[in-house]
N, CA, C and O atoms as a GROMACS GRO file, in nm:
protein
  224
    1UNK      N    1  -4.548   2.112   4.343
    1UNK     CA    2  -4.543   2.115   4.487
    1UNK      C    3  -4.681   2.159   4.540
    1UNK      O    4  -4.738   2.257   4.492
    2UNK      N    5  -4.734   2.086   4.636
    2UNK     CA    6  -4.865   2.119   4.689
    2UNK      C    7  -4.853   2.223   4.800
    2UNK      O    8  -4.754   2.229   4.872
    3UNK      N    9  -4.957   2.305   4.811
    3UNK     CA   10  -4.959   2.407   4.915
    3UNK      C   11  -4.999   2.344   5.047
    3UNK      O   12  -5.084   2.255   5.049
    4UNK      N   13  -4.939   2.387   5.157
    4UNK     CA   14  -4.976   2.333   5.289
    4UNK      C   15  -5.120   2.369   5.323
    4UNK      O   16  -5.170   2.475   5.287
    5UNK      N   17  -5.184   2.276   5.394
    5UNK     CA   18  -5.322   2.299   5.436
    5UNK      C   19  -5.331   2.301   5.588
    5UNK      O   20  -5.242   2.253   5.658
    6UNK      N   21  -5.439   2.356   5.638
    6UNK     CA   22  -5.464   2.367   5.781
    6UNK      C   23  -5.470   2.228   5.843
    6UNK      O   24  -5.531   2.136   5.787
    7UNK      N   25  -5.407   2.213   5.958
    7UNK     CA   26  -5.404   2.084   6.028
    7UNK      C   27  -5.540   2.047   6.086
    7UNK      O   28  -5.560   1.931   6.122
    8UNK      N   29  -5.632   2.140   6.097
    8UNK     CA   30  -5.764   2.115   6.155
    8UNK      C   31  -5.871   2.097   6.050
    8UNK      O   32  -5.942   1.996   6.051
    9UNK      N   33  -5.884   2.193   5.957
    9UNK     CA   34  -5.997   2.190   5.862
    9UNK      C   35  -5.959   2.160   5.718
    9UNK      O   36  -6.047   2.129   5.637
   10UNK      N   37  -5.831   2.168   5.683
   10UNK     CA   38  -5.789   2.136   5.547
   10UNK      C   39  -5.789   2.254   5.451
   10UNK      O   40  -5.755   2.237   5.334
   11UNK      N   41  -5.828   2.373   5.498
   11UNK     CA   42  -5.822   2.491   5.412
   11UNK      C   43  -5.677   2.533   5.394
   11UNK      O   44  -5.591   2.488   5.469
   12UNK      N   45  -5.648   2.620   5.295
   12UNK     CA   46  -5.509   2.665   5.278
   12UNK      C   47  -5.454   2.730   5.405
   12UNK      O   48  -5.522   2.810   5.470
   13UNK      N   49  -5.332   2.694   5.439
   13UNK     CA   50  -5.266   2.748   5.558
   13UNK      C   51  -5.233   2.895   5.538
   13UNK      O   52  -5.197   2.937   5.428
   14UNK      N   53  -5.245   2.973   5.645
   14UNK     CA   54  -5.207   3.115   5.643
   14UNK      C   55  -5.079   3.132   5.724
   14UNK      O   56  -5.071   3.081   5.836
   15UNK      N   57  -4.981   3.200   5.671
   15UNK     CA   58  -4.853   3.216   5.742
   15UNK      C   59  -4.865   3.272   5.883
   15UNK      O   60  -4.787   3.235   5.971
   16UNK      N   61  -4.962   3.362   5.906
   16UNK     CA   62  -4.978   3.421   6.039
   16UNK      C   63  -5.022   3.320   6.144
   16UNK      O   64  -4.996   3.340   6.262
   17UNK      N   65  -5.087   3.212   6.101
   17UNK     CA   66  -5.140   3.113   6.195
   17UNK      C   67  -5.080   2.974   6.174
   17UNK      O   68  -5.137   2.875   6.220
   18UNK      N   69  -4.970   2.966   6.106
   18UNK     CA   70  -4.905   2.840   6.072
   18UNK      C   71  -4.903   2.742   6.188
   18UNK      O   72  -4.860   2.783   6.296
   19UNK      N   73  -4.944   2.618   6.178
   19UNK     CA   74  -4.987   2.541   6.060
   19UNK      C   75  -5.138   2.544   6.039
   19UNK      O   76  -5.194   2.450   5.983
   20UNK      N   77  -5.204   2.650   6.082
   20UNK     CA   78  -5.349   2.659   6.070
   20UNK      C   79  -5.388   2.767   5.970
   20UNK      O   80  -5.303   2.840   5.919
   21UNK      N   81  -5.521   2.776   5.943
   21UNK     CA   82  -5.569   2.877   5.849
   21UNK      C   83  -5.622   3.000   5.920
   21UNK      O   84  -5.637   3.105   5.857
   22UNK      N   85  -5.652   2.989   6.049
   22UNK     CA   86  -5.711   3.100   6.120
   22UNK      C   87  -5.689   3.084   6.272
   22UNK      O   88  -5.645   2.979   6.319
   23UNK      N   89  -5.720   3.189   6.343
   23UNK     CA   90  -5.710   3.185   6.490
   23UNK      C   91  -5.809   3.080   6.544
   23UNK      O   92  -5.779   3.011   6.641
   24UNK      N   93  -5.926   3.067   6.480
   24UNK     CA   94  -6.026   2.971   6.525
   24UNK      C   95  -5.969   2.829   6.524
   24UNK      O   96  -5.981   2.757   6.622
   25UNK      N   97  -5.906   2.790   6.415
   25UNK     CA   98  -5.849   2.654   6.408
   25UNK      C   99  -5.734   2.638   6.507
   25UNK      O  100  -5.716   2.530   6.564
   26UNK      N  101  -5.655   2.742   6.528
   26UNK     CA  102  -5.548   2.735   6.628
   26UNK      C  103  -5.608   2.715   6.766
   26UNK      O  104  -5.554   2.639   6.846
   27UNK      N  105  -5.720   2.782   6.795
   27UNK     CA  106  -5.786   2.767   6.924
   27UNK      C  107  -5.851   2.630   6.939
   27UNK      O  108  -5.854   2.575   7.050
   28UNK      N  109  -5.903   2.574   6.832
   28UNK     CA  110  -5.957   2.437   6.835
   28UNK      C  111  -5.848   2.340   6.874
   28UNK      O  112  -5.869   2.253   6.957
   29UNK      N  113  -5.731   2.355   6.813
   29UNK     CA  114  -5.618   2.269   6.845
   29UNK      C  115  -5.574   2.285   6.990
   29UNK      O  116  -5.546   2.186   7.057
   30UNK      N  117  -5.566   2.409   7.038
   30UNK     CA  118  -5.528   2.434   7.177
   30UNK      C  119  -5.628   2.369   7.273
   30UNK      O  120  -5.588   2.310   7.373
   31UNK      N  121  -5.757   2.381   7.242
   31UNK     CA  122  -5.859   2.321   7.327
   31UNK      C  123  -5.844   2.168   7.332
   31UNK      O  124  -5.863   2.107   7.436
   32UNK      N  125  -5.810   2.108   7.219
   32UNK     CA  126  -5.788   1.962   7.217
   32UNK      C  127  -5.671   1.924   7.306
   32UNK      O  128  -5.678   1.823   7.376
   33UNK      N  129  -5.564   2.003   7.304
   33UNK     CA  130  -5.449   1.976   7.392
   33UNK      C  131  -5.488   1.990   7.538
   33UNK      O  132  -5.453   1.905   7.621
   34UNK      N  133  -5.559   2.098   7.571
   34UNK     CA  134  -5.592   2.127   7.710
   34UNK      C  135  -5.691   2.030   7.771
   34UNK      O  136  -5.690   2.008   7.892
   35UNK      N  137  -5.776   1.972   7.689
   35UNK     CA  138  -5.878   1.879   7.741
   35UNK      C  139  -5.838   1.733   7.726
   35UNK      O  140  -5.918   1.644   7.755
   36UNK      N  141  -5.715   1.707   7.680
   36UNK     CA  142  -5.668   1.569   7.668
   36UNK      C  143  -5.710   1.499   7.541
   36UNK      O  144  -5.708   1.376   7.535
   37UNK      N  145  -5.748   1.574   7.440
   37UNK     CA  146  -5.791   1.514   7.314
   37UNK      C  147  -5.678   1.444   7.238
   37UNK      O  148  -5.705   1.360   7.153
   38UNK      N  149  -5.555   1.478   7.268
   38UNK     CA  150  -5.441   1.419   7.198
   38UNK      C  151  -5.365   1.318   7.287
   38UNK      O  152  -5.251   1.284   7.258
   39UNK      N  153  -5.429   1.271   7.393
   39UNK     CA  154  -5.364   1.178   7.485
   39UNK      C  155  -5.344   1.043   7.417
   39UNK      O  156  -5.434   0.991   7.350
   40UNK      N  157  -5.226   0.988   7.436
   40UNK     CA  158  -5.198   0.852   7.388
   40UNK      C  159  -5.224   0.758   7.504
   40UNK      O  160  -5.157   0.768   7.606
   41UNK      N  161  -5.319   0.666   7.489
   41UNK     CA  162  -5.348   0.576   7.600
   41UNK      C  163  -5.227   0.490   7.636
   41UNK      O  164  -5.155   0.443   7.548
   42UNK      N  165  -5.207   0.470   7.763
   42UNK     CA  166  -5.097   0.388   7.810
   42UNK      C  167  -5.151   0.282   7.904
   42UNK      O  168  -5.254   0.301   7.969
   43UNK      N  169  -5.081   0.171   7.911
   43UNK     CA  170  -5.119   0.067   8.006
   43UNK      C  171  -5.011   0.058   8.113
   43UNK      O  172  -4.902   0.113   8.097
   44UNK      N  173  -5.042  -0.008   8.220
   44UNK     CA  174  -4.946  -0.022   8.329
   44UNK      C  175  -4.818  -0.088   8.280
   44UNK      O  176  -4.709  -0.054   8.326
   45UNK      N  177  -4.830  -0.180   8.189
   45UNK     CA  178  -4.715  -0.250   8.134
   45UNK      C  179  -4.621  -0.152   8.064
   45UNK      O  180  -4.499  -0.168   8.073
   46UNK      N  181  -4.674  -0.051   7.995
   46UNK     CA  182  -4.594   0.048   7.925
   46UNK      C  183  -4.512   0.132   8.022
   46UNK      O  184  -4.406   0.182   7.985
   47UNK      N  185  -4.557   0.150   8.145
   47UNK     CA  186  -4.492   0.237   8.240
   47UNK      C  187  -4.373   0.174   8.310
   47UNK      O  188  -4.288   0.245   8.365
   48UNK      N  189  -4.364   0.044   8.310
   48UNK     CA  190  -4.253  -0.022   8.378
   48UNK      C  191  -4.128  -0.022   8.290
   48UNK      O  192  -4.136  -0.031   8.168
   49UNK      N  193  -4.012  -0.012   8.356
   49UNK     CA  194  -3.884  -0.018   8.287
   49UNK      C  195  -3.837  -0.164   8.278
   49UNK      O  196  -3.868  -0.244   8.365
   50UNK      N  197  -3.765  -0.196   8.174
   50UNK     CA  198  -3.706  -0.332   8.169
   50UNK      C  199  -3.615  -0.355   8.290
   50UNK      O  200  -3.561  -0.259   8.346
   51UNK      N  201  -3.597  -0.479   8.331
   51UNK     CA  202  -3.519  -0.512   8.448
   51UNK      C  203  -3.375  -0.461   8.441
   51UNK      O  204  -3.314  -0.434   8.544
   52UNK      N  205  -3.319  -0.448   8.322
   52UNK     CA  206  -3.179  -0.408   8.308
   52UNK      C  207  -3.157  -0.258   8.301
   52UNK      O  208  -3.044  -0.214   8.279
   53UNK      N  209  -3.261  -0.177   8.319
   53UNK     CA  210  -3.246  -0.030   8.316
   53UNK      C  211  -3.273   0.028   8.454
   53UNK      O  212  -3.362  -0.017   8.527
   54UNK      N  213  -3.195   0.130   8.487
   54UNK     CA  214  -3.216   0.202   8.613
   54UNK      C  215  -3.318   0.313   8.591
   54UNK      O  216  -3.338   0.359   8.479
   55UNK      N  217  -3.380   0.356   8.699
   55UNK     CA  218  -3.478   0.466   8.690
   55UNK      C  219  -3.410   0.603   8.688
   55UNK      O  220  -3.478   0.702   8.660
   56UNK      N  221  -3.282   0.614   8.716
   56UNK     CA  222  -3.213   0.743   8.721
   56UNK      C  223  -3.180   0.790   8.585
   56UNK      O  224  -3.122   0.897   8.569
   0.00000   0.00000   0.00000
């Protein structure tokens, strides 16, 4: 069984910062979330509902 690694840098994960190895990597991940680094691009077509579905 392989040991879990940090989701940011690949070093061994530390239980106190799971799934990261340190507070630094946890903060890097938070910064990516806050600045839109993990945004999934969408197109106008993706935002429309099919004709047979209600918006409620």
